[in-house]
Biopython code that builds the backbone (N, CA, C, O; Angstrom):
import numpy as np
from Bio.PDB.StructureBuilder import StructureBuilder

atoms = [
    (1, "MET", "N", (8.989, -5.133, -39.449)),
    (1, "MET", "CA", (8.734, -6.316, -40.248)),
    (1, "MET", "C", (8.785, -5.927, -41.722)),
    (1, "MET", "O", (8.193, -4.930, -42.136)),
    (2, "ASN", "N", (9.494, -6.719, -42.495)),
    (2, "ASN", "CA", (9.616, -6.452, -43.931)),
    (2, "ASN", "C", (8.549, -7.147, -44.755)),
    (2, "ASN", "O", (8.211, -6.679, -45.842)),
    (3, "GLY", "N", (8.014, -8.250, -44.263)),
    (3, "GLY", "CA", (6.986, -8.949, -45.022)),
    (3, "GLY", "C", (6.844, -10.393, -44.610)),
    (3, "GLY", "O", (7.515, -10.871, -43.696)),
    (4, "VAL", "N", (5.961, -11.075, -45.300)),
    (4, "VAL", "CA", (5.706, -12.484, -45.035)),
    (4, "VAL", "C", (6.617, -13.312, -45.931)),
    (4, "VAL", "O", (6.624, -13.143, -47.150)),
    (5, "LEU", "N", (7.383, -14.204, -45.320)),
    (5, "LEU", "CA", (8.270, -15.092, -46.073)),
    (5, "LEU", "C", (7.504, -16.330, -46.527)),
    (5, "LEU", "O", (7.454, -16.631, -47.720)),
    (6, "ASP", "N", (6.913, -17.040, -45.583)),
    (6, "ASP", "CA", (6.171, -18.261, -45.884)),
    (6, "ASP", "C", (4.920, -18.350, -45.029)),
    (6, "ASP", "O", (4.896, -17.904, -43.882)),
    (7, "ILE", "N", (3.888, -18.931, -45.607)),
    (7, "ILE", "CA", (2.696, -19.312, -44.868)),
    (7, "ILE", "C", (2.557, -20.816, -45.067)),
    (7, "ILE", "O", (2.462, -21.279, -46.203)),
    (8, "VAL", "N", (2.544, -21.577, -43.994)),
    (8, "VAL", "CA", (2.408, -23.028, -44.066)),
    (8, "VAL", "C", (1.017, -23.395, -43.578)),
    (8, "VAL", "O", (0.635, -23.064, -42.455)),
    (9, "ILE", "N", (0.260, -24.082, -44.432)),
    (9, "ILE", "CA", (-1.087, -24.515, -44.083)),
    (9, "ILE", "C", (-1.090, -26.041, -44.058)),
    (9, "ILE", "O", (-0.727, -26.685, -45.043)),
    (10, "PHE", "N", (-1.501, -26.613, -42.934)),
    (10, "PHE", "CA", (-1.548, -28.064, -42.781)),
    (10, "PHE", "C", (-2.885, -28.573, -43.297)),
    (10, "PHE", "O", (-3.940, -28.073, -42.908)),
    (11, "CYS", "N", (-2.834, -29.582, -44.184)),
    (11, "CYS", "CA", (-4.033, -30.089, -44.846)),
    (11, "CYS", "C", (-4.116, -31.600, -44.722)),
    (11, "CYS", "O", (-3.113, -32.300, -44.856)),
    (12, "LYS", "N", (-5.310, -32.094, -44.466)),
    (12, "LYS", "CA", (-5.527, -33.537, -44.423)),
    (12, "LYS", "C", (-5.413, -34.132, -45.829)),
    (12, "LYS", "O", (-4.942, -35.259, -45.984)),
    (13, "ASP", "N", (-5.836, -33.391, -46.849)),
    (13, "ASP", "CA", (-5.760, -33.845, -48.241)),
    (13, "ASP", "C", (-5.111, -32.742, -49.080)),
    (13, "ASP", "O", (-5.800, -31.863, -49.598)),
    (14, "THR", "N", (-3.791, -32.793, -49.211)),
    (14, "THR", "CA", (-3.085, -31.722, -49.923)),
    (14, "THR", "C", (-3.409, -31.709, -51.412)),
    (14, "THR", "O", (-3.364, -30.648, -52.033)),
    (15, "ASN", "N", (-3.736, -32.859, -52.003)),
    (15, "ASN", "CA", (-4.089, -32.881, -53.428)),
    (15, "ASN", "C", (-5.393, -32.128, -53.668)),
    (15, "ASN", "O", (-5.495, -31.367, -54.631)),
    (16, "PHE", "N", (-6.385, -32.328, -52.812)),
    (16, "PHE", "CA", (-7.642, -31.596, -52.918)),
    (16, "PHE", "C", (-7.393, -30.102, -52.732)),
    (16, "PHE", "O", (-7.905, -29.279, -53.490)),
    (17, "SER", "N", (-6.596, -29.760, -51.709)),
    (17, "SER", "CA", (-6.290, -28.353, -51.440)),
    (17, "SER", "C", (-5.519, -27.726, -52.606)),
    (17, "SER", "O", (-5.799, -26.593, -52.996)),
    (18, "LYS", "N", (-4.553, -28.457, -53.159)),
    (18, "LYS", "CA", (-3.775, -27.962, -54.306)),
    (18, "LYS", "C", (-4.705, -27.581, -55.455)),
    (18, "LYS", "O", (-4.565, -26.511, -56.049)),
    (19, "ASN", "N", (-5.654, -28.461, -55.763)),
    (19, "ASN", "CA", (-6.598, -28.184, -56.848)),
    (19, "ASN", "C", (-7.406, -26.925, -56.568)),
    (19, "ASN", "O", (-7.653, -26.136, -57.480)),
    (20, "TRP", "N", (-7.823, -26.724, -55.310)),
    (20, "TRP", "CA", (-8.600, -25.539, -54.954)),
    (20, "TRP", "C", (-7.761, -24.274, -55.128)),
    (20, "TRP", "O", (-8.234, -23.298, -55.710)),
    (21, "TYR", "N", (-6.524, -24.278, -54.633)),
    (21, "TYR", "CA", (-5.666, -23.096, -54.740)),
    (21, "TYR", "C", (-5.376, -22.763, -56.200)),
    (21, "TYR", "O", (-5.322, -21.589, -56.565)),
    (22, "GLU", "N", (-5.188, -23.782, -57.040)),
    (22, "GLU", "CA", (-4.983, -23.532, -58.472)),
    (22, "GLU", "C", (-6.250, -22.955, -59.099)),
    (22, "GLU", "O", (-6.177, -22.044, -59.923)),
    (23, "LYS", "N", (-7.408, -23.483, -58.712)),
    (23, "LYS", "CA", (-8.672, -23.034, -59.290)),
    (23, "LYS", "C", (-8.957, -21.567, -58.961)),
    (23, "LYS", "O", (-9.510, -20.849, -59.794)),
    (24, "VAL", "N", (-8.589, -21.116, -57.764)),
    (24, "VAL", "CA", (-8.875, -19.726, -57.389)),
    (24, "VAL", "C", (-7.771, -18.764, -57.835)),
    (24, "VAL", "O", (-7.853, -17.566, -57.562)),
    (25, "GLY", "N", (-6.729, -19.277, -58.522)),
    (25, "GLY", "CA", (-5.775, -18.381, -59.158)),
    (25, "GLY", "C", (-4.387, -18.289, -58.564)),
    (25, "GLY", "O", (-3.591, -17.474, -59.029)),
    (26, "PHE", "N", (-4.053, -19.089, -57.555)),
    (26, "PHE", "CA", (-2.692, -19.056, -57.028)),
    (26, "PHE", "C", (-1.734, -19.683, -58.036)),
    (26, "PHE", "O", (-2.070, -20.675, -58.682)),
    (27, "GLU", "N", (-0.549, -19.108, -58.167)),
    (27, "GLU", "CA", (0.457, -19.614, -59.097)),
    (27, "GLU", "C", (1.226, -20.765, -58.443)),
    (27, "GLU", "O", (1.901, -20.582, -57.430)),
    (28, "TYR", "N", (1.108, -21.960, -59.047)),
    (28, "TYR", "CA", (1.790, -23.147, -58.543)),
    (28, "TYR", "C", (3.289, -23.032, -58.828)),
    (28, "TYR", "O", (3.684, -22.703, -59.947)),
    (29, "LEU", "N", (4.121, -23.303, -57.821)),
    (29, "LEU", "CA", (5.567, -23.215, -57.986)),
    (29, "LEU", "C", (6.234, -24.587, -58.076)),
    (29, "LEU", "O", (7.013, -24.843, -58.994)),
    (30, "ARG", "N", (5.927, -25.469, -57.118)),
    (30, "ARG", "CA", (6.582, -26.782, -57.101)),
    (30, "ARG", "C", (5.877, -27.691, -56.093)),
    (30, "ARG", "O", (5.056, -27.250, -55.288)),
    (31, "GLY", "N", (6.229, -28.977, -56.168)),
    (31, "GLY", "CA", (5.698, -29.950, -55.233)),
    (31, "GLY", "C", (6.736, -31.003, -54.916)),
    (31, "GLY", "O", (7.624, -31.287, -55.720)),
    (32, "HIS", "N", (6.611, -31.583, -53.721)),
    (32, "HIS", "CA", (7.526, -32.641, -53.306)),
    (32, "HIS", "C", (6.900, -33.434, -52.164)),
    (32, "HIS", "O", (6.560, -32.872, -51.123)),
    (33, "ASP", "N", (6.752, -34.731, -52.363)),
    (33, "ASP", "CA", (6.339, -35.638, -51.298)),
    (33, "ASP", "C", (5.044, -35.195, -50.600)),
    (33, "ASP", "O", (4.965, -35.192, -49.371)),
    (34, "GLY", "N", (4.041, -34.826, -51.390)),
    (34, "GLY", "CA", (2.743, -34.426, -50.832)),
    (34, "GLY", "C", (2.662, -32.995, -50.356)),
    (34, "GLY", "O", (1.626, -32.568, -49.848)),
    (35, "MET", "N", (3.764, -32.230, -50.516)),
    (35, "MET", "CA", (3.766, -30.813, -50.155)),
    (35, "MET", "C", (3.748, -30.000, -51.445)),
    (35, "MET", "O", (4.365, -30.385, -52.439)),
    (36, "TYR", "N", (3.033, -28.866, -51.424)),
    (36, "TYR", "CA", (2.915, -28.024, -52.607)),
    (36, "TYR", "C", (3.144, -26.572, -52.227)),
    (36, "TYR", "O", (2.692, -26.118, -51.176)),
    (37, "TRP", "N", (3.857, -25.838, -53.095)),
    (37, "TRP", "CA", (4.172, -24.437, -52.865)),
    (37, "TRP", "C", (3.519, -23.585, -53.936)),
    (37, "TRP", "O", (3.492, -23.945, -55.113)),
    (38, "PHE", "N", (2.991, -22.439, -53.501)),
    (38, "PHE", "CA", (2.364, -21.463, -54.389)),
    (38, "PHE", "C", (2.979, -20.094, -54.119)),
    (38, "PHE", "O", (3.450, -19.812, -53.017)),
    (39, "LYS", "N", (2.966, -19.257, -55.141)),
    (39, "LYS", "CA", (3.429, -17.875, -54.988)),
    (39, "LYS", "C", (2.376, -17.111, -54.192)),
    (39, "LYS", "O", (1.181, -17.205, -54.469)),
    (40, "ALA", "N", (2.839, -16.351, -53.196)),
    (40, "ALA", "CA", (1.944, -15.524, -52.385)),
    (40, "ALA", "C", (2.641, -14.183, -52.167)),
    (40, "ALA", "O", (3.380, -14.020, -51.196)),
    (41, "GLY", "N", (2.413, -13.232, -53.057)),
    (41, "GLY", "CA", (3.115, -11.951, -52.984)),
    (41, "GLY", "C", (4.594, -12.166, -53.207)),
    (41, "GLY", "O", (4.991, -12.766, -54.205)),
    (42, "ASN", "N", (5.420, -11.681, -52.284)),
    (42, "ASN", "CA", (6.862, -11.890, -52.364)),
    (42, "ASN", "C", (7.293, -13.173, -51.662)),
    (42, "ASN", "O", (8.472, -13.525, -51.684)),
    (43, "GLY", "N", (6.360, -13.865, -51.047)),
    (43, "GLY", "CA", (6.665, -15.092, -50.319)),
    (43, "GLY", "C", (5.987, -16.290, -50.951)),
    (43, "GLY", "O", (5.608, -16.271, -52.122)),
    (44, "GLU", "N", (5.845, -17.322, -50.156)),
    (44, "GLU", "CA", (5.242, -18.553, -50.633)),
    (44, "GLU", "C", (4.219, -19.083, -49.634)),
    (44, "GLU", "O", (4.332, -18.881, -48.425)),
    (45, "LEU", "N", (3.233, -19.759, -50.174)),
    (45, "LEU", "CA", (2.243, -20.463, -49.388)),
    (45, "LEU", "C", (2.527, -21.951, -49.589)),
    (45, "LEU", "O", (2.639, -22.412, -50.725)),
    (46, "MET", "N", (2.644, -22.697, -48.503)),
    (46, "MET", "CA", (2.961, -24.121, -48.591)),
    (46, "MET", "C", (1.825, -24.943, -48.010)),
    (46, "MET", "O", (1.353, -24.675, -46.906)),
    (47, "LEU", "N", (1.392, -25.941, -48.756)),
    (47, "LEU", "CA", (0.415, -26.902, -48.257)),
    (47, "LEU", "C", (1.189, -28.100, -47.735)),
    (47, "LEU", "O", (1.945, -28.729, -48.475)),
    (48, "HIS", "N", (1.002, -28.415, -46.465)),
    (48, "HIS", "CA", (1.767, -29.478, -45.812)),
    (48, "HIS", "C", (0.799, -30.552, -45.318)),
    (48, "HIS", "O", (-0.187, -30.229, -44.655)),
    (49, "PRO", "N", (1.065, -31.829, -45.631)),
    (49, "PRO", "CA", (0.144, -32.875, -45.190)),
    (49, "PRO", "C", (0.176, -33.101, -43.675)),
    (49, "PRO", "O", (1.206, -32.935, -43.021)),
    (50, "THR", "N", (-0.976, -33.482, -43.148)),
    (50, "THR", "CA", (-1.092, -33.835, -41.729)),
    (50, "THR", "C", (-2.128, -34.938, -41.598)),
    (50, "THR", "O", (-3.000, -35.077, -42.456)),
    (51, "ASP", "N", (-2.042, -35.713, -40.543)),
    (51, "ASP", "CA", (-3.004, -36.788, -40.320)),
    (51, "ASP", "C", (-4.273, -36.315, -39.633)),
    (51, "ASP", "O", (-5.303, -36.985, -39.700)),
    (52, "THR", "N", (-4.210, -35.171, -38.975)),
    (52, "THR", "CA", (-5.374, -34.652, -38.272)),
    (52, "THR", "C", (-5.861, -33.385, -38.953)),
    (52, "THR", "O", (-5.081, -32.660, -39.569)),
    (53, "GLN", "N", (-7.144, -33.127, -38.839)),
    (53, "GLN", "CA", (-7.724, -31.930, -39.431)),
    (53, "GLN", "C", (-8.079, -30.942, -38.343)),
    (53, "GLN", "O", (-8.702, -31.294, -37.342)),
    (54, "SER", "N", (-7.674, -29.695, -38.549)),
    (54, "SER", "CA", (-7.962, -28.636, -37.597)),
    (54, "SER", "C", (-8.190, -27.350, -38.372)),
    (54, "SER", "O", (-7.593, -27.139, -39.428)),
    (55, "ASN", "N", (-9.045, -26.504, -37.853)),
    (55, "ASN", "CA", (-9.275, -25.206, -38.485)),
    (55, "ASN", "C", (-8.278, -24.157, -38.024)),
    (55, "ASN", "O", (-8.376, -22.996, -38.420)),
    (56, "THR", "N", (-7.308, -24.553, -37.182)),
    (56, "THR", "CA", (-6.381, -23.565, -36.626)),
    (56, "THR", "C", (-4.922, -23.873, -36.920)),
    (56, "THR", "O", (-4.047, -23.181, -36.397)),
    (57, "ASP", "N", (-4.618, -24.883, -37.736)),
    (57, "ASP", "CA", (-3.227, -25.250, -38.002)),
    (57, "ASP", "C", (-2.639, -24.416, -39.140)),
    (57, "ASP", "O", (-2.912, -24.674, -40.312)),
    (58, "ALA", "N", (-1.845, -23.434, -38.791)),
    (58, "ALA", "CA", (-1.132, -22.628, -39.784)),
    (58, "ALA", "C", (0.125, -22.077, -39.128)),
    (58, "ALA", "O", (0.143, -21.812, -37.926)),
    (59, "VAL", "N", (1.163, -21.907, -39.916)),
    (59, "VAL", "CA", (2.420, -21.341, -39.435)),
    (59, "VAL", "C", (2.754, -20.166, -40.333)),
    (59, "VAL", "O", (2.696, -20.287, -41.556)),
    (60, "PHE", "N", (3.103, -19.031, -39.745)),
    (60, "PHE", "CA", (3.491, -17.849, -40.499)),
    (60, "PHE", "C", (4.952, -17.543, -40.202)),
    (60, "PHE", "O", (5.340, -17.438, -39.038)),
    (61, "GLN", "N", (5.765, -17.399, -41.243)),
    (61, "GLN", "CA", (7.165, -17.015, -41.067)),
    (61, "GLN", "C", (7.314, -15.623, -41.672)),
    (61, "GLN", "O", (6.948, -15.385, -42.823)),
    (62, "LEU", "N", (7.860, -14.707, -40.869)),
    (62, "LEU", "CA", (7.971, -13.316, -41.272)),
    (62, "LEU", "C", (9.416, -12.910, -41.467)),
    (62, "LEU", "O", (10.311, -13.462, -40.826)),
    (63, "VAL", "N", (9.652, -11.951, -42.345)),
    (63, "VAL", "CA", (10.982, -11.397, -42.574)),
    (63, "VAL", "C", (11.102, -10.121, -41.765)),
    (63, "VAL", "O", (10.246, -9.242, -41.855)),
    (64, "VAL", "N", (12.165, -10.016, -40.973)),
    (64, "VAL", "CA", (12.408, -8.826, -40.167)),
    (64, "VAL", "C", (13.853, -8.379, -40.316)),
    (64, "VAL", "O", (14.718, -9.189, -40.649)),
    (65, "ASN", "N", (14.128, -7.097, -40.074)),
    (65, "ASN", "CA", (15.492, -6.585, -40.127)),
    (65, "ASN", "C", (16.312, -7.074, -38.951)),
    (65, "ASN", "O", (17.426, -7.567, -39.126)),
    (66, "GLU", "N", (15.762, -6.939, -37.743)),
    (66, "GLU", "CA", (16.464, -7.304, -36.515)),
    (66, "GLU", "C", (15.469, -7.810, -35.486)),
    (66, "GLU", "O", (14.300, -7.425, -35.489)),
    (67, "VAL", "N", (15.945, -8.666, -34.616)),
    (67, "VAL", "CA", (15.102, -9.146, -33.529)),
    (67, "VAL", "C", (15.588, -8.553, -32.246)),
    (67, "VAL", "O", (15.021, -8.822, -31.187)),
]
sb = StructureBuilder()
sb.init_structure("model")
sb.init_model(0)
sb.init_chain("A")
sb.init_seg("    ")
for serial, (resi, resn, name, xyz) in enumerate(atoms, 1):
    if name == "N":
        sb.init_residue(resn, " ", resi, " ")
    sb.init_atom(name, np.array(xyz, "f"), 0.0, 1.0, " ", f" {name:<3s}", serial, name[0])
structure = sb.get_structure()
């Protein structure tokens, strides 16, 4: 594995979450249609809206040489 490409976090209120991530020091990159991207090392962290709230909704995309 070479590293983490993207981390997608599903949020019931992406605007509230965006403000929190900015407050704790994440670098804001861009936003579109209720989704927000932040710099996370060499990859990105994405806040994605959802209608349901769960403490386990996250998607990790990894960079690898070969599968």
